[in-house]
N, C-alpha and C positions, 0 to 999 in steps of 0.2 A: 504494500500500500504506500502511496506517495503522499507528499505534503499537500496535494490537492484535496485531501480529505479533511481540510480544516473544518472544524465543528461537526464532522460526520458522526463521531462517536457520542458527542454531546447530544445531538438530535436523536441518534439511534436509541440512546438510553431513555431520553425524555419522551419518546413516542409511545412508550408502554403506557397502559391505562394507569391513571393516577387519581387519587381521591380529590374531589372538588374542595374548594375553599382553602387549599394549602397555600402557604406563602412560598416565595422563591427559595428561601433557605431549605425549607422542608422538601420541596420538589427536587432541589439539587441533591440533598443528602440521600434521598430515597432512590433516585434514578440516575444520577450523574457522577456522584462522588467516587464510586468504585473505580471508574476509569480516570477521572481527572485528578483525584487526590491519591490514587493508588499507583502501582508500578506496572503499567501495561507496555513495557518496553519503550515507554515514552513516545508511543505512536499517536497520541492525541494531544491537543493543546493543553498546557498546564493552566492552573488557576491564574497565574501571573499573565500568561498570554491572553486569556479571555478578558482579564481586567484591562488590558491595553486596548481592547476593541471598544467601539462606541456602542451605546444602547441600540441605536438605529441599525447599525451593521448586523449585530446578532439577531435582533428582531426581524430584520429584513430577510436574513438567511432562513429563519424559521417560517416566515409567512409566505414570501414570494421568491425567495432565492433558490439555490440549488438543493436545499433541504426541505422544500415545501411539501413535496410528496410524502416524505417520511414523517413529517410533523403534522399531517393532516388531521389526526385524531386529537390533537391538543387544542384546548380552548384558547381563545384570544387572551383571556386573563392569565392563563397558565404560561403561555409563551412570553407575555410581557413580564410576568413575575420572574421567570427564569433569566430573561435577558437583563433585567434590572439587578438581580442578585449577582450573576457572574461578572457583570461589568462594573457594578457599583455606581452606575450612572442612570440618569433619567433620560427621557426622550428629549431630543434637541429641537423638536418642532419642525424638522425637515429643512433647516437652513443649509444651503449649498455653499459650503465654505470654499470650494474650489472655484466659485464665481469670481473671487478676487484674483488679481494678477492677469486679467485678460489683456490681450494685445490691444494697444491703443489704436492701431490701424488694422482693419480687417483686410487680409489679402484677397485680391480678386483672382489671383492665380498662384502658381507655385513660386516661392521666393528664389529658387535656384533651378537649374536645368534638371529635368528628369533623368538625363544621361549622366549626370554628375555623381559625386560620391553618395553612396547609399548602402544600407544594410536592410535587405528586404526579406522578411520572414525569420524563421528560427535559425536556420543554418547558413544564411547569407547566399546560398545557391541551392539548386534542386538536388545536389548531391549531399547536402548537409555537412559540408566540410568545416564550417565555422572558421574558415581561413579568409581573411580580408587582404586582397592584393594591395601593393604599395600605392597605386594610383587612386584606389578607393579609400584606403585608410587615411592618407594624408598625414601620416605619423610614422616616423622612422625610429629605429632602435636607439639612435643617438638622442632623439628628442624626448623619449619616454621619461627619463629622469627629471625633465622640466615640467611635467604635467602638474597643473594646479586646478583646484576646484573653481568652477565658474558659476554654477548655480545648482540649487536643489529644488525639487518639486515634491510636495507631500500629498499622500492620499489620506483624506479625512477618515478618522475612526478606524484605521487599519492597524493590524499587528504584523502583517506580512506585506512585502512588496514582491510579488511573485510573477508579474508579467513583463517580459522583455520589450524594449522599444523597437520600432521599425523606423528607419530614417530614409526618406525619399523626397527629392525635390526641395530640400530645405525644411521639410516638415517632419515632425515626430509623432507617431501614433502609438498609443499604449493603453492597455486595459488595466483594470484594478478590482480590488475587493469591494469597491464602492458601487459596483454594478453600473459602471460607466466606461466608455471608451473616450479618451482625451486626445485631441489634436493640439500639439504645441509647436511653437516656433523652435526649430532644432538648435538655433544659436543662443536664444535668450531664455527659453523656457516659458514664455508667456502663452496664455491659453487662447486658442482660436475658436474652438467649439468643443462641446461634449455631447455624447450620444448615450442615452439610457438603454441598458440591456436588461433582459429578464433575470439574469444571474451574473455573478462575477465572471470576469474574463481573465484567465491566466495564460492562455495560449498566445503565441506570437501572432502578429498581424501580417497579412500578405497584401501587397499593392499591385494593381495592374489596371490597364485600360479595360473598361467593360466591353466585352465582345459585341460588335455591331453597333457601337455607340461612340460618341465623342467624350463620354464621361470617364473619369478616373475613379476607381473604387478601391476600398479596402475590404478584405475578407477575413473573417475570424469566427471562432466558436465560443460558446459560454458553458457554464457548469450546469445547465439544464438541457444540454445536447442540442442547442440551437446553432445553426450556421447563419451568418449574416453577410450581406453585401451593403455597404454604406458609401454614399458619395464622399470622396476624399476631401473635397474643398468645402462642402457645406454641412456635412454630418447628417444628411437626410437619408432615411432608409430606402434602399432600392428593393431588397427582398429579404425574407427571413424564412428558413426551413428547419423544422425539427427533424433531425436525422435518425433518431431512435426513440421509440415510445416507452421503453423500459423506464420505470420510475427512478432507477439508480443511475441511468446513463448520463454521461457528460462528455464534454470535449476538453481535454487537457493539452493535447498535442496540437501544434499549429496545422491548420488545413493548408494544403499546398496546391498551387495553381500550375497547370501545364496545358497548353494548346486549348484554351477555352473551357477547361474542366477543372473544378475545384474538388480535391480529394481530402475528405475530412475523416480523421481517425476517431474512433469512439472508445472511451474508457468508462469506468463506473466506480461508485462507492459501495457496491454490493459486498465487497470484501469486509467492509465495516458493518453495514446494515445487516448483512447475513449472519452476524454473530448473535443476534437476538434469538433466544430459545424458542420464541413463537413465530419466527420468520421461516418461511419455506425456502431454505437455502439449497440451491441458488439457480437462477434462470437467465442471468445475463450472459451474452456472448459478445466479445469484442468484434468490431467490424471496421471496414473502410467503406465510406459512402461517396460515390462519384456524383457530383452535381453540375448541371450546366451553369457556368459562371454568369451567364447573361440573365438567367431566370430563376435559378435556385431549384429547378426541377431535377428530381433524382433520376440518374442514368442507370446506375446499378448499386447494389449493396452486397459486399462480399464479407461473409462472416469468417472469423478466425477459427471457429469450431463449426465444422459442417453439420454436425448432428444437433438436432433440436433437443434441449434438455427434457428428460423424462423422469417420472417418479422412480426413485431408487430404494426407498425404504423410509422408516420413520426414526426420529431421534428419541432419546430417552424420555422426553416429555410428550411424545406422541405426535409431534409436528412432522408433516410430510416433507421429505427432502427430495431434491432434484439434482440431476447432473447429466452430462458434463457441463461445466460452466466456467466462466472466466476468460482468460487470454485477452484481456483488455489491451488496447494500444494507447500507451501513455504519451508517446512522442510523435513528432512530425514524420510523415512518410518520406521516403527517398525515391526520386525518379531516375530511372535508367532509360534514357532516350534511345540508346543503341539497341536495346533488347525490347523496347516498348513494355517495360515492366515497372512495377511499383513495389518497393520493399518496406516492410513494417517489422517492428520488434514487439513481442507480446509479453504480457504479464503471466503470473502463475495462474493455475486453476483455482477455483473457489470451493469446489466440492468433488467428491468421488463420483464416477471414475475420473481420474486425471486425464486431461486431454493430451494427445500427441502433438498438439500445435501450441501449447503454452510454453513459456520460457523459450521462445523460438524466434527465428528469422523466417518470415514468409515472403514469397514472391507471388504477386498477382499480375495478370495481364491488364495493361492500362485500359484497353478498349472494352473488355468484357467483365473483368473481375474474376476470371477463372484462376484457380490456384495453380501455379506453375511448379513450385517446389517448396519444400520446408526443410529446415535444419534446426532440430531441437537441441538446446544446450543442457537443460536440466529436466530429466523425466520425472514424473510422479510428484510434482510440486503442487499439491492441493493444500490450500491454506486460506484461513480467514483470521480476522483479528482475535476471535474467541480463543485461538490457540495460545494467546498471551494473557488471557484473563483467568480469573479464579473459576468462572463457570465455563468449562470447555465443551458444553453440550453440542454445539454446532461445529466444533473443530473436527475436520475429517480424520478418520482413523489413519494412522501412519502418515501424518501430515508432513508436508515438505518444508524446506528451509526458507521459503519466500525469497528466491533468488531470481526474480523476474528481471526483465530489461526495462529500464526507465529512460533510455536515450535512443536517438535515431541511428540507424546504420549509416556509415559514411562510405560513399562510393569513390574510390581513388584510382586514377590511372598512373601507374609507375613509369619511371623513365624509359623502361624497355617496352612500354606499351601494354604490359600485362595489367589487368584490372583486379582490384581487391575490394571486397566489401568488409569493412572493419567496424567492430563494435565492442565496447566494454560492458561488463555485466556486474550486477550486485554480488555475484559469487566471488568477485575479485579477479576474474579471469578476463583477459582480452582475447577476442576471437578474430580471425581473418578467414573469410570465405571466398570461394571462387564464384562470382556471379555468372560466369560463362560456362560453368560445369555444375549446374543445379545445386549451388551452395556448398560444394565440397570444402571440407575444412582444410585450410592451408597451414595454419599454425595456431597455437593457443599458448598464452603466456600469463602466468599468475603475477599480479602486482599487489594484491591485498588479501586479507583473511576472509573477507566476505561476511554477509549477514543480512538481516532484514533492512538495516540502514547502512550496510557495509559495501565494500567494493566500490565500483564506479556507479554513480547515481544518474545525474541529469544529462551530461553530455561531454563528449570528447571532441577534439579538433585534429585535423590532418592537412598536411600539404602533400606534395608528390613523393616525399621520402619517409616521413615519420607520422605516427599518430601520438598525440599528447593526451594523457589520461590522468585525471585527478582521482585520488583514493579517499574515500570517506572513512569507512570502518568506525563509525560513531560507536562509542561505548559509554555506559552509564555506571555510576557508583553502585556498589552492591549493598549499601546500607538502607535502601528503600527511600532515599530522599529525592529521587528523580533528578539528581545532578549529573551533568556531563562529566565524564572522566577526562580530566585535562592532560592525561598522560598517554592516551590511546588514540590511534587513527592518524590519518594524514599521509602526505607524500605525493609528489608529482613526478610523472614518468614520461619519457619520450622513447617510443619503441620503433625500431626499424621495420617498415612495412613489408620488406622482402622476407625477413625471417623471424620477426617477432622478438629479436634480441633487444634488451634494454640498452639504449644508447645515451640516455641522459636521465639523471635522477636527482630530485630535490628532496632531502629528508624532511620529516615533519618539523614544523616550527613550534617550539614549546610555548605554552600559554603563560607561564609564570603564575602570578597571583590574580590574573584577570578573571572577573566573575563570569559565570555561565559560559565558560570557554572550553573549546575542544580544538585540537589541531586538525580536525577532519576537514577535508576539501570535498564537499558534496556538490557544490554548484558546477555548472557547465564551464568549460574553459574556452578561450578564444585565442586566435592566432593572427599576427601580422608577420611580415618577413623578419625573422630574427628574434621575435619576442612571443612568449606565451603568457597570457594573463589568467590568473586564478584567484577567485575569492573564497574565503574560508568562513567556517562557522564562528571563528574568532572575531569576525567583523573586518579583518584586514583584506584589502585588495592588493595583490602583489604582481609584479611583472618580472619575468626571468628570461635570461638569454637562452635561446633554444640550443645553442652550441654547447654550453657547458653548465647551464643551470644557475649562472651567477644572478644574484638579486640586482635588478636595475632600479626598482622603484617600489614603494609601498605607501598605502594610505589607510589610516584607521577610520572606518566609516561608523563605528559604534559610538556615536556622540550626537549631540543636538546640532541642528542646522537652522538657518533662517531661510524659509522657503519663499520662492517667488510668488506663490499663490496665497501667501498669508496664513497657511495652515501650520499648526505646531508640528515640527518635523524632528524626527530622530532616527538614526540608523541603528543597526544591530547586526545579527548574524547574516551572512551572505549564503544563500542556498537557492536552488532552483536555477533561474536563468544566469547566463554568463555575461561578461561585458560585451558591449556593442561598440564598434569603432568605425567611424565614417567622417570624412571631411575634416580631419585634424582634431576631432573630438572623440572622447571616450565616455560612454555612459554605463552606469552600473546600478542595479537595484541593491538596496540594503534594508534589512529587517526581516526576520523570519522567526516568529514566535511559536515555533513548533520544536518538538524534540528537546525541550528545555533551552532552546536557543534564545538569544536576546531579541525581543520584538522590535519592530521598526516599521517605517512607512514612507521611505524616500526613494526617489530616483535622483542620482547624482550625475552631473555633467562636468567633465574636465576638458581643459585645453592647455596648450603649451604656453608657459611663461606668464600667465596672468592669474591674479588672485580672484 
């Protein structure tokens, strides 16, 4: 389960029948405290993380956000009582704090050329390399030590900053937990427009000209499994399509555009919700949905598990169970133009029988969605959050290690012309497959111990020679205090794409006495020529020389900032998205109130030589 399950277990617990007239403290103690005050491998937000959120944010998630379907049996008063208790705040009356800091002059067009510096989507290209060439980066290895903070933008009421920005034509597009997509001026951070969504947007945004039109649009998905097309200049809706009707479905990976078709990956929170003893676990199957970019019409939907879930037995409480299920797609798909294929990486199974396509790389035909080949990395990995709780009723027998893939496969062409599909896994193993030989394994290299929050989490980066992989291996204290272990995890590696040998290694950076700290590197990494950028749970963003791992620059993001939009701003742990580099500027998210990390709510922008 990924960090996109913010509030999942809170709502999961609070969706059980409750006595009327209870106050928030009693509701919390009865239905929520077991997870949020206990030791559930720190897979749910702690009390401190919940307190960092606004009342409206928590209530919105329960009423109309991504958790609405799971909270449908709770009364309005109960939901408000829970939100008030866990946040310690009252309703704000709906004041839009991000209305401050709007641009004084509304642009009639794009401030810069659309052919100029840009970072479009999750991986900067359809191969998901996360490698920004020199002309697009506008930043050299020699200039990196001169990077200075230029501006900060804050998301109101948030405890996480989990959506990466997209930069095109001098504009910046970004989603947030405030259930809005924001368009900013990329140089100054002032707000051009905001667009309200049905749920939070944590996926990267893709930009393109709308087929058959002179409009330019942005495309993205939300945490209620809606895909959107929105006018890039005005913020007006062009179309919206719900890509999966399952109550637990969501979009966490960035939809990808190619030849007039938008390919949306579908994941879910059923791994958390399915842990309730009264829940008929589990019926969700991951999928890729192909949509006409011009209209949002569904072209095809390809499920990661071909078999429809069927009754398999009953749990100890008499609740009907189903399977196979799971194999969600957490990350952006990768496009192979040469073979007309689309590659996705899948999560673990949720229930027995375990699927042969979970914890796997799958190749589908771009035109039809037909499965071309599969390569499974970890068989028999059936797992739900209940496996880490006191009540393991819905935990599958002989459950797996939760070693799913949380990142996109990277398609690389080597100097000799051979092609490699490379990806790192939560198991701590980096895999290289042959996309031209049905995913045949070329090499496998271990860089971490692995675990539910271990190995490599959100994203790696590659050029034509090496893949750069950050190691998480988050560990927690054994005394039941839910504290991060400041001595475990971390490490950054550069691997030769030809043979998988480690060519560069940066050892874990100790935390010292820093609070809520871990040396773990869970966030995605990013590359420019000669430099790899990596953000840590410690809150530090660092830049290293790819040749020898020498530290070139670092910045401590875990502090307060003055935001351009007038919202109280503070950074924290860096997790999820990685840095975005375009046009001589570098952008990073900071704040991740999950897994006992330091909460925060900012997007930070840096440029060379200016405060």
